[in-house]
Legacy VTK file of the C-alpha trace (Angstrom):
# vtk DataFile Version 3.0
C-alpha trace
ASCII
DATASET POLYDATA
POINTS 183 float
0.000 0.000 0.000
2.888 2.380 0.819
4.378 1.742 -2.606
1.162 2.798 -4.337
0.920 6.004 -2.299
4.526 6.898 -3.116
3.991 6.190 -6.818
0.785 8.262 -6.862
2.557 11.125 -5.051
5.383 11.070 -7.607
2.942 11.069 -10.523
0.960 13.986 -9.074
4.175 15.952 -8.426
5.416 15.391 -11.989
2.053 16.344 -13.472
2.036 19.536 -11.408
5.512 20.464 -12.646
4.570 19.863 -16.278
1.318 21.821 -16.040
2.955 24.927 -14.590
3.149 27.536 -17.294
6.718 28.403 -18.278
7.551 32.048 -18.032
10.242 34.643 -18.467
10.918 36.330 -15.142
12.395 39.801 -15.190
14.149 41.812 -12.507
16.670 44.623 -11.950
15.061 46.980 -14.460
16.672 50.390 -15.017
15.720 53.216 -17.392
18.049 56.057 -18.318
17.074 59.182 -20.268
19.793 61.414 -21.716
18.885 64.837 -23.106
21.194 67.627 -24.294
20.715 71.343 -23.719
23.219 73.954 -24.892
25.876 71.274 -25.438
25.530 69.790 -21.945
24.102 66.315 -21.249
21.418 65.865 -18.600
20.521 62.393 -17.335
17.581 61.013 -15.422
17.412 57.482 -14.074
14.465 55.387 -12.948
14.985 52.065 -11.187
11.374 51.774 -10.067
9.808 50.389 -13.234
7.869 47.185 -13.834
8.963 44.981 -16.732
7.100 41.863 -17.864
7.944 39.466 -20.672
5.624 36.573 -21.515
7.580 33.406 -22.321
5.019 31.919 -24.688
3.879 34.949 -26.658
6.842 37.339 -26.355
4.523 40.111 -25.097
6.675 42.797 -23.491
5.575 45.699 -21.303
7.536 48.242 -19.275
5.528 50.544 -17.004
7.327 53.760 -16.111
6.089 56.251 -13.534
7.350 59.663 -14.480
7.652 60.907 -10.899
10.267 58.244 -10.048
13.131 59.758 -12.062
16.350 60.934 -10.387
18.989 63.204 -11.924
22.112 60.998 -12.067
24.632 63.816 -11.653
23.076 65.355 -8.552
21.074 62.420 -7.142
18.094 64.794 -6.896
14.591 63.538 -7.667
12.979 64.998 -10.774
10.750 67.969 -10.116
7.698 69.313 -11.895
9.609 71.541 -14.305
11.901 68.782 -15.558
10.795 65.264 -16.456
8.030 64.626 -13.945
4.309 65.188 -14.121
2.962 62.185 -12.167
2.161 60.403 -15.383
2.525 56.762 -16.392
4.209 55.758 -19.636
4.295 52.264 -21.129
6.619 50.714 -23.684
5.002 47.672 -25.315
5.903 45.232 -28.086
6.185 41.555 -28.961
9.754 40.243 -28.712
11.115 37.404 -30.902
11.009 35.152 -27.839
11.911 31.868 -29.588
15.058 33.408 -31.069
15.984 34.917 -27.686
15.571 31.641 -25.799
17.369 29.599 -28.471
20.158 32.177 -28.822
23.573 30.513 -29.184
25.781 33.618 -29.432
26.913 35.457 -26.303
25.559 38.756 -27.721
22.752 39.084 -30.235
21.353 42.357 -31.610
17.763 42.840 -32.706
16.018 45.807 -34.336
12.625 46.258 -32.706
9.864 48.820 -32.441
8.312 49.697 -29.110
5.057 51.544 -28.794
5.276 54.445 -26.328
1.876 54.939 -24.703
0.615 57.531 -22.247
-3.156 57.612 -21.786
-3.093 60.899 -19.816
-1.839 62.848 -22.830
-3.292 60.573 -25.553
0.166 59.526 -26.727
0.707 56.406 -28.825
3.880 56.486 -30.895
6.147 53.795 -32.374
9.850 54.179 -31.542
12.787 52.274 -33.044
15.122 50.509 -30.636
18.292 48.467 -30.884
18.005 45.559 -28.486
21.091 43.659 -27.358
20.465 40.356 -25.610
23.446 38.883 -23.812
23.529 35.394 -22.426
26.090 34.710 -19.769
28.335 31.668 -19.631
27.344 30.676 -16.093
23.747 29.782 -16.865
23.667 29.979 -20.646
20.410 28.099 -20.955
18.115 30.581 -19.273
19.687 33.847 -18.035
19.667 36.926 -20.310
20.665 40.584 -19.980
18.562 42.915 -22.132
19.711 46.400 -23.198
17.400 48.485 -25.378
18.547 51.825 -26.811
16.238 54.173 -28.694
15.743 57.822 -29.569
12.766 60.096 -28.941
12.356 62.898 -31.443
10.692 65.627 -29.456
9.623 67.629 -32.516
7.282 64.675 -33.238
6.213 63.861 -29.656
6.119 67.384 -28.172
6.650 66.168 -24.611
6.623 69.183 -22.273
9.419 67.703 -20.139
11.893 68.116 -23.012
11.095 71.657 -24.126
14.346 73.559 -24.415
16.405 70.394 -24.941
17.817 69.219 -28.269
15.383 67.309 -30.471
16.970 63.854 -29.982
16.489 62.349 -26.523
18.140 58.975 -25.863
16.387 56.242 -23.897
18.183 53.177 -22.494
16.234 50.384 -20.852
18.185 47.591 -19.167
16.832 44.545 -17.366
17.788 40.994 -16.479
15.613 37.986 -17.060
15.520 34.232 -17.125
13.020 31.728 -18.399
11.769 28.897 -16.269
9.694 25.897 -17.119
9.560 23.442 -19.964
9.387 24.097 -23.698
LINES 1 184
183 0 1 2 3 4 5 6 7 8 9 10 11 12 13 14 15 16 17 18 19 20 21 22 23 24 25 26 27 28 29 30 31 32 33 34 35 36 37 38 39 40 41 42 43 44 45 46 47 48 49 50 51 52 53 54 55 56 57 58 59 60 61 62 63 64 65 66 67 68 69 70 71 72 73 74 75 76 77 78 79 80 81 82 83 84 85 86 87 88 89 90 91 92 93 94 95 96 97 98 99 100 101 102 103 104 105 106 107 108 109 110 111 112 113 114 115 116 117 118 119 120 121 122 123 124 125 126 127 128 129 130 131 132 133 134 135 136 137 138 139 140 141 142 143 144 145 146 147 148 149 150 151 152 153 154 155 156 157 158 159 160 161 162 163 164 165 166 167 168 169 170 171 172 173 174 175 176 177 178 179 180 181 182
């Protein structure tokens, strides 16, 4: 009787493991904005953003709260006349998830478009990004470091936070992730 209970417990445990949905877990997200005014670079950093990446579909979303930016040079939080207006921005897209998971090279570059969305100001704009995905040697099967670099053109977006700055504003989004589960 004990044998049957042990066998049933093992079967149930294995079924539970196989029915869990595999996923890509993300952490350590960081967003950097670099704008130039009168030949001088200004930088704002936001480490309080939420990044999700769906393992099966490749759906990507980064939620950025505008009031969480800090000026990197002075370590001062953004104020109302700079980048902040208590607004939420989202960057969304579908990543080539199969190619990312099956990536054999240490570094792989992808050209992607992310949609920048802000419902408060009725903004929905496609932005071009270069995405570098690095797999490390320690855990090459699942761990990835993502770095996305893109440019906002403020003459097209007319974001009040960048009035007075040069037209091209650089955005860098970096996060770590790993996939778990079965394929």
